N, C-alpha and C positions, 0 to 999 in steps of 0.2 A: 495394289491393295488401294482402300476409299478414304480419301479424305485426308483426317488427321493419324486414321490407324495404319500410321508407318512407324517402322522403330526411331523413334526418336535417338538426336544425336545423343554421345556419351555421356555430357553436362544435363542433361535433360529428364534424366532416368527417372523412376521413383523407388528407392533404395529401403529395403524392407531387413529392418533387426526382428522383427517377429510378425509368421505368416499373418496373413490378414485377407480376407472373403470377403470381398466387399458387397458382397450381393448380400453377407449378412447384417450390412450396416443399414440401419432403419433411418439413422439422423445423421448428418454432416454440421458440427459448429465451425464457426467461422471467427477470427480475430478480423479487424480490418488493416491498422497500420503494419507495414512490412509483411504483411502477407494476402490479403484480398488488394490490398494496393502499395506498390511499392515506390519508393523515392530514389531519388538522385541524389546518392549518398553524399558525397561531397560539398554538395550546395545545400540541403538541408541542415547539414552538421557544421558548415560553415557560419550559418546563419544563425544556427543557436550557439556556437561556440562565442560569436560576436555578441548576441543577447548578455551572455554569462560575463562575457571579460567587459564589457560595458558596465554592466553591475557591480564587478570588482573595481573597476577604475570608478564609480562612484561612493565609493566605500574609501578612496584615499591611495589605493595598491596602485602600485607604477608597472600595470600589464598594458597599458596602452598600445606597447609597440609590438605584442605578442598576435601570433599569424597561425590558423589551423592548420595543423599538419595531418593528413589523410593518412600517412604511412605509419605515425606513429603510435597510435594502437589500433587493435583489432577484437572482435567478438571474439570470447573465450579466453582474455589475459582476464588475471587477477590484480585488484589493487592491494597491497599490502599499506594499508593507512596510518601503521604504527613507524614504518621504517620510509616512507615516501617513497616506494617502488613499484614497476609494471614488472609484474610475471609471464611465466609462462611455463605451464605446469606439466608434468605427464599424468597417467591415467591414475598411478599410485598416490597422487598428489607432492608429488619431489620435485622443484625447480630445476627448469634444465634451462631457462635462461631470463636474465633478469636486468634491468634499466633501475639507476639508481636518479630520478628525474626522468633526465632525457639521455642520460650518459649510461653506456654499458657497464657495470659490473665485471669485472676480469676474474678470470676463474677462481683466484685464490680468494678474492672478496666475497662472490657468490658460495663459495664451498665455507666461509667461514661464515656466514649470515644464516646459510640454509641445509647446511650439510646434514642437522639431526632435527630438521622442520619436515614434518607432513602436513599439506594444508588442508583444515575442514572448514569448509564454506559455512559450519552453521556458527564458528566463532565471527565475533562483528570485527575482529581484526581485519578478514578480508572480506572484498567487496567483488564480485564476480560480475565481468559483462557481458550479459545475459541477451542484449540485444543491439543492432544499429544504432539505437538514439543513444549507446554509451558512449560511441568514440568522441563526441566533442568534452563530455567530462573527463575522460579519461586523458587525453590531448592536455588539456588547461590544467588539470592537477599536476602531472608532470615537469610541464613547464612552471607552475609556479613551485614546485620545488625546488628547482634550481634557484627561483630568486629568495628563496627561504634560505638557502645554503649559505648564497653571495651578503646575505643581510640585509636583505632591500626589502623585506617587509616589514609593514606599523607593527608596533607590540610584541611583547611575548607570547609565542607563536610554536606547536609545533605538527608535525606532521598530520598527526589526526584531525587538528583544526584546522589545519589547511585545506582537507578532503571536506570537513564539514561545510567550510565557508563555500567551495566551488558548489557542493551537493547542494547546498541552500540557492545558490543562484542559478542553478539548472530547474529546480523545482519552482521556483519565481516565474522563471522565464514560461514554466508553460503554463502554469497559473495565473498569469499575467494576461495572458492569450495575443499579445503583440506578434510573435511568432507565427502563429496559426492561421491569424488575422493577413499575414505576406502572403502562406501558402494558399487559404481559401483567393485570394486576391490573383494570382497568378499560378493555378495548378498546373499549367505546362511547362513551367520551369523548373519545378519539383517533383513531380508527378511522370513515372516510368507508363506512358500509356500503354494498354495491353487489349484488343478486342478477345483473344483469346481466353480471358478469363471468363467474362461472362458466359462465353458456350459451352465452356467446362460445368460452370454454376447449371445454365441451363437442364445439360444431357442428366445430371445428377436432380435436378427436379423432376423433368420429366422420365427419368425412372422409377419414380415411387420414392425416392429421398425427401425427408423434413429438412429444410434448410436453417441454418441458424446463424443471426450474427450477433456475437457478443462482444461487446470493445471498451475498452476504457476511456474512448474518447468520449466528449460530450457530444450532444444530439445538435449545437451550432457548427459542430466543426465536421459531425459523419454525415448530416444530410448534402450538405455542397460538395464534398468530398466524393461520395458513393456517387452523387448526380454526376460529376463530371466522368465519373471511372468506369461506368457501367451504364447508362440513360442510353448513351451513341451508339453502342453495339448491341443494343436490345430489340427486337423486332417487334413493328406494329404498335409503333409507340407506348412498347410497356416501359414502367420504371422500376430502377434497384429493389421497390419497395414491393414490388409483388414477387420476386424471387424467394423472399424470406418468410418463413413462417412462423418464425419469432426474431424481434430484433429488440435486443437491451443493450443503452449504453451507460456511460459511467456507470461499468459492470464492477470496477474495482478487484478486479483482479490482481493474486489470487484469491483474496476472501472471497468472491465471489462462489468458489467452489469447494470454502470452507466452511463458510459461518452464513448465515442469515441476518438479512436486514430488508428495511422497507424497500416497497416495492412502490412504484410512483407511474403513472399513463404520462406519456407525454403526449401535449397539447399540440394538434398541427392544424386547426382553424386557423386561418388567415385570420391577422391582427393579433394574435395570442401564441402564435409560434415558440415553442420552445418552453412554453409554462409547464407546470410541475401539477397531476391531479393525482391526488393519495388514492390508491387500488385495494380493493380485499377481493376474494374468490378466484376462479379461474382466471387463466390469462385468456383475452382476447384475440383473433386471428387480426391481424393486419394491422394491431395497435403497437406504437414505438413503446418501451418500459425504459426506466430509468435505475438501475442498483437491484435490486431482489437477492436472488439465489438459485445456484444449479440444483437444488432441489424441487424448486418451483418450477422449473423447465422441464425436469424429469417427471414430475406429477400432470404438469398439461399437455405432454407426448404421450405418458402411458409408456415410458421407458427408460432405462438404467444402463448401467454397465456396459459392456461389454456390445450392445446394439447401436451406440454411438462414438462418434469419431469426431474428435477436436483436432482443429488445424489451426497453428499460430504459431510465433517465431521467439516467442521470449520461452526460452530454456524451462526458468521454473514456473513465471505465472500460469504459461499455456500447457506444458507438455507436464512436468513433473509432479504438481497439484494434480492434475487432473488424473494422471495414470495414478498416484497413490491412495488418492483419497476415494476418487469416485470411481476408480477402474474403467473410463472409457478407455475407449482405441486411442492414439495420439499419432499425428505427424507435425512434424515440426519443418518449417520453410528454414533453408539458408539459401539467400539469393547469391552468396559467394560461391558456393560450391562448383558455381558454372565457371568463373573463372580457374577456380582450385583444378578442376578434373582439365580445362585446357591446357592449363600449366603442367601438368604433371602427364597429358599425352604427348605435348612436345617434348618433353625432357626422357621421354622413354628409349631414345636410342643412347642418349646418355648412361639411363640407369641400368639399361643393360651391359654397357663396357664398365659400369662401376659395380656391378654385379660381380662380372667375371673376373675384374680385379681383386674384389675382396676374397674369392672363394681362393683364387690363387695365394692370396696372402695369406689366409687360414693354413692353406697348404705347406707354406714354407714356414710359419711359424710351428705348428705342430711339428715338423722335422726340424726346428731349432730346438725344441723345447726337451725334445727328445736326445739331441746331440746334449746339450746342457747334462741333464740326468745322467747320462751315461759316463760322461765326463766326471759329473760328483760321485759316482757309485766306484769309480776307478781312482780318486782321488780319497775318498774315506774309506775304501775299502769293505764295501759292503753288499749286499743281494746280488742277484746276477748278471754276470757284466759279459759283454761279446769280447774274445781275443781280439776281433779282430773288427773296424780297421786300427791301426796304429793310432796311439796320442796325437801325435802330429797331423797326422789325416784329420782328427776328426777336431782338432782348433782349425786348422785350413778352413773345413766347410763350416764350421760356425762364422767364422769370421766372413765368408764366400755369404752366406745366408744374412748375415746382418745387412751386406750390401745391395743384397739384393731387394730385402723388404725396405730400407733406405730409398731405392731407386723408386719402387711399388708406392710407396707414400707419399713421394713426390710428384708422381702420375696421378694417385688417388683425390688429394687434397682437394686441387680446384674443382674437380667433379664433383665431392662432398662437401665443399662450402656451397657450391652453386644448386646442390641441392638444397639446402637449409635456408634459400635465400628465395625459393619457389613462392612465387605470389607476393610474397612482401619481403623485403631485403631487411627490414628487421628480425621480425617473427618468425618467416617462412609460412609453412602449409598452416590453415585453419585446426586441420585432424590431425597434425602429426606433432610430435616434442623431440625432436631425437628421430631413432629409428622407431619408438617406440606411439602409442596412441598419447595425443593431449587429452588433456582434463575432462573439456567440451567435448572429445571425440566420445569418451567414456560414458558422459551421462546422454547423448544421444545415442550411444547403445542401449543401455541401460533404461531412458524414459521413452525413447520416441519408438515407436512399432514401424512407422515407415520416416524418412526424410528425402526432402525433394528442394531443390531450387525457388519452386513457383508454384502456383496453384492450376494453372495451365496445363503443367505436365499430367495432370489427370486426363487429358484428352488424348494422349498419347494409351493409355490404358484401358479405359471406358469405364463407365460404373459398376460394370460387371466382373472387374476384373480378380483373379486369386492369384495374388501376392505373395509369392514364396522366401523365406529368408532361406540366404544358402546355408550350408552344414555348416557347425560352430568348428574350430580348427585347434590344437594345442602344440605346441611345438615339439611333441612326439613321433606327431600324426606323419604318415610317409608323405611324399608329395614327388610329385613330377619334375622334372628338369627345370620348367619355369616357375615351381612353387604352387602349383594348384595339388590342392587335395587330391589324394586318389579316393578317396571314400563318394560313392555315389549318393544322389538323394536316397532317402528311406522311401519307401511303398505310403508310408502315412504323408511326407511331404509330397508327393507327388498327386494323391487322389485329390480330385476335384469333389467335396460333397453338393 
């Protein structure tokens, strides 16, 4: 094979929920932060955490001793602002794991709190952690809940009040600009440099795709960050500005996709860099813009709907809204997916043993149920009953089965515990909640046509790839011994228009 046209490592694949023909895509829009530019999560979130914490210290809160814990939160968790809890829910909205503050809720306490609760993210009570930028917020909130419970916070306050204070401190940190100034001053400390991202965009541009940059970051941050991330890897003195047909900063997503707002040109002449000029009429090629709306972009391109693919990392602001409102095609960037897939693959031998022991347990449980039912029918004198074996033999077999099941449980327990701690010792896998899909995985499945760990993974596929979704399966579908559905792809799924 030539260059990048080799099979990618498993963790670098493009994963397809809804069949996507890239040849039919005429324009590709990109978010910037954690999409085109990836950050060193712990370094960024630790500094964001410290800025928030210092703001609370200035309010007189006793939080100066707190430190950022990168394992305490992960994308896809849900904050219950009414009860001060961090939650992981399955695809149906049922809570599968909970922390109150930083302390795990026991089984009975969790059952009492959430047995009758189905999480609906449209309710103000719930805050979904949509991006990696949410980790510092969730960590600080959980730690401050501990202080509230210990009576160490000033004034009468509830869990919702605490969340609002933490949220305001995060918003103020971003608005003030001190954190972003640190990033601009030392991008190598915070940014994961990757030359292949520039190459993947060059491939798409020269394949005839219109490229769009639509970011909520302001021009003063976007300009130096895109320069540092792209310009060193572009050919012949080319700059990142030449890659994109449309550049929009301070876009206010998700409102950018749902409403109309004033559009301004960003002045780029020396001495006036970053000033705004009101704009009217069609967009101009090569001019960066502030604000505006998706409808103006569609009008400029002469395209709409499924001709446009938007790529971003924010589940709601980048993927959910563009799919629901505009019917653009969508791609979600999940950088954590790489660690997750590596952990799953490393665990596979243990997973096979665990599956074998679980199958054996199910067979023993089925036999134990039959023995119990036979004894019940004999005792109560009803229904069809077998004359053999005698009652004492059945009782002996029931005791033997109980012993075998106890031994199996002792063997299974450490493997099941290890499976539940893959990738994160508190929360486990990003896409799983117990044996079910996580709430995040359900949203990925529903709103992201494709998902992958980084933009450069498009290199393995080329701009001309036809991405096919796997056939959907149901519990009653027959499977091979390895659990693979028996049904082959349909002719429609294999055809390439």
